[in-house]
C-alpha positions as CSV (number, residue, x, y, z in Angstrom):
1,M,-71.2,-49.4,-57.9
2,E,-70.1,-53.1,-57.3
3,I,-67.2,-52.6,-59.6
4,A,-65.9,-49.7,-57.6
5,I,-66.1,-51.7,-54.4
6,V,-64.3,-54.6,-56.0
7,A,-61.6,-52.3,-57.4
8,A,-61.2,-50.7,-53.9
9,L,-60.7,-54.1,-52.3
10,L,-58.3,-55.3,-55.1
11,G,-56.3,-52.0,-54.6
12,L,-55.5,-53.2,-51.1
13,I,-53.3,-56.1,-52.5
14,P,-50.6,-54.1,-54.3
15,A,-50.8,-51.4,-51.6
16,T,-50.1,-54.0,-48.8
17,I,-47.2,-55.5,-50.8
18,A,-45.7,-52.1,-51.5
19,R,-46.0,-51.1,-47.8
20,K,-44.1,-54.1,-46.7
21,K,-41.4,-53.1,-49.0
22,G,-41.2,-49.6,-47.5
23,R,-43.5,-47.7,-49.9
24,R,-46.4,-45.3,-49.1
25,F,-49.7,-47.3,-48.7
26,A,-52.2,-44.6,-49.7
27,L,-50.3,-43.8,-53.0
28,W,-50.1,-47.5,-53.9
29,W,-53.8,-48.0,-53.0
30,V,-54.8,-45.4,-55.5
31,Y,-52.5,-46.9,-58.1
32,G,-53.9,-50.3,-57.4
33,F,-57.5,-49.0,-57.5
34,L,-57.1,-47.4,-60.8
35,L,-54.7,-49.8,-62.6
36,F,-54.7,-53.1,-60.7
37,I,-53.5,-55.1,-63.6
38,V,-50.3,-53.0,-63.8
39,A,-49.9,-52.2,-60.1
40,L,-49.9,-55.8,-58.9
41,P,-46.9,-57.0,-61.0
42,H,-45.2,-53.7,-60.3
43,A,-45.5,-54.1,-56.6
44,L,-44.3,-57.7,-56.8
45,L,-41.2,-56.6,-58.7
46,L,-40.3,-53.7,-56.4
47,K,-37.1,-53.9,-54.4
48,P,-37.4,-53.0,-50.7
49,E,-36.4,-49.5,-49.8
50,L,-34.3,-50.2,-46.7
51,E,-34.4,-46.6,-45.5
52,Q,-38.2,-46.6,-45.4
53,I,-38.7,-49.9,-43.6
54,E,-39.5,-49.4,-40.0
55,V,-36.9,-50.8,-37.7
56,Q,-38.4,-53.1,-35.0
57,P,-37.3,-51.9,-31.6
58,A,-35.7,-54.4,-29.3
59,A,-38.0,-56.0,-26.8
60,P,-37.7,-54.3,-23.4
61,G,-35.5,-56.1,-20.9
62,L,-33.3,-57.8,-23.5
63,E,-29.8,-57.2,-24.6
64,K,-27.6,-58.5,-27.4
65,C,-25.2,-61.4,-26.9
66,P,-21.6,-60.1,-27.5
67,F,-20.8,-63.2,-29.5
68,C,-23.8,-63.9,-31.8
69,A,-25.8,-60.7,-31.5
70,E,-29.1,-62.5,-30.6
71,M,-31.4,-60.9,-28.0
72,I,-31.0,-62.6,-24.6
73,K,-32.1,-61.8,-21.0
74,P,-29.6,-59.6,-19.1
75,D,-29.3,-62.2,-16.3
76,A,-28.3,-65.0,-18.6
77,R,-25.0,-66.7,-18.0
78,V,-25.0,-68.8,-21.2
79,C,-26.4,-67.6,-24.5
80,R,-29.3,-69.9,-25.5
81,Y,-28.4,-69.4,-29.2
82,C,-24.7,-69.9,-29.5
83,G,-24.1,-71.6,-26.1
84,R,-21.1,-69.5,-25.1
85,D,-20.5,-68.3,-21.5
86,L,-21.3,-64.7,-21.1
87,P,-19.1,-62.2,-19.2
88,A,-20.4,-61.5,-15.7
């Protein structure tokens, strides 16, 4: 019983790594639960799947600077990142 609990907890490690790289958490948890010794290096060597990674939405009330593309307040007159004057 203790071995199953430890295996379930260890399975979280490759599953979390794979999820951050755009893979399915539940599938990788099962893989890590059953074959942790293989799943951990496999998860570490995975390349990120760019289509699957969730895109962070822009913070509400911010817009992109037309010069450096950093997020700034819409009322800003000077970009705090690149220091350029913004069009009115």
